[in-house]
C-alpha positions, 0 to 999 in steps of 0.5 A: 500500500502506498503511504498517503504522503506518497500518493499521486496527486496533481502538483497543482493543489488548487486543481486537486482541491477543485476536483475533490470538491466536485466529486464530494458534492456530486456524490452527495447529490447522488445519495440525495443528501440535502446540500447547504448553500454554496456546497462547492465552495465549502467543499473546495475550502475543506480540501484546499485548507484541510478539515471543517472550518470557518472560511477566513479572509486568509483562506479566500486569499489563498484560493484567489491570488488577487483577493482584495478585502472589503476593508481595502475597497474590494468585494465582500468575502461572501461574494468571493465564496459565491463566485467560487461556488459557481466557478467550481460547479461549472468546471471553470466555464463561468467565472463571475466577478469578483473573480478574474481569469487568473482564478480559472487558470488556477483551478481549471488550467485546461479550461483556461487554455481552451478559453484563451485559445478560443479568445485568440481565434476570435481576435484573429478572425476579427483582425482578419475581417478588419484587414479584409475590410481595410484592403477592400477600402484601399482597393476601392479608393485606388480604383476611384483615384485611377478613374479620376486620373483617366477622366483627367486624361480625357479632359486634357485631350480636349484642352487647349494650351490657354486652358491648361492652367484651369484644367490643372487647378481642377485636377489639383482640387481632385487630389491627383498627384503631379507624377500621374499627370506629367507624362500625359501633359508632355504627350499632349503638349507635342500637338501644339506649336509654340509649347515647349514640350521638353520642359515637362520632362525636366524633373520640375513639379508640374505646378512649377512648370505651369507657373513658369509658362503661365504668361506664354500660355495665357497670351497666345495669339489669335492665330495660335488659338485658332490652330490650337482649336484645330488640333482638338480631337473633335475638330480633327474628326470633322476633317 
């Protein structure tokens, strides 16, 4: 026979006491014994601290590591006992206040691990869902921007040099970047006489180039304006 001091019991004394409390209470239930108030909690303390006794604040502190007494601003001792009773009865699935999640880990480590894994999966699903929503929003924003750029290029095709500054202001208000316009403007400028195309590829920002060319573009002669109108796509189609 194995001596009692060498008996195999869980290293976690809290886990062992909880298991013994469940066995004790359920055994009484099967025998039809009338149970007192909070039977799981009182059975827990008997196995946790040894023998029948009055539950003291010291006992509760041993059972609940983060116990805060009422004198220190915490909940009454009776609230802890009631919460422990519910915790043991539900095998750690229900952990009411004033207990914390660490109490579940203390008495039911397997259940605490399961709940932690479940919570982690919920967070992962939530983050994945948020990432998908944000990715979709970014994609929609990129498509809207690309549509604006395409619309700007269409408008540019029907713009004369004297109208270029006004066209650029509209695109600026739309939030279109110069880098997405400069090549189109360079290609457009080659259709018109008297417009220095090379300056658009000088590396300067488009707004700076247009500022330098403002007087030249605004003061084109009547002949140049007439020729500019002939170079627009709708005029070419009429030839």
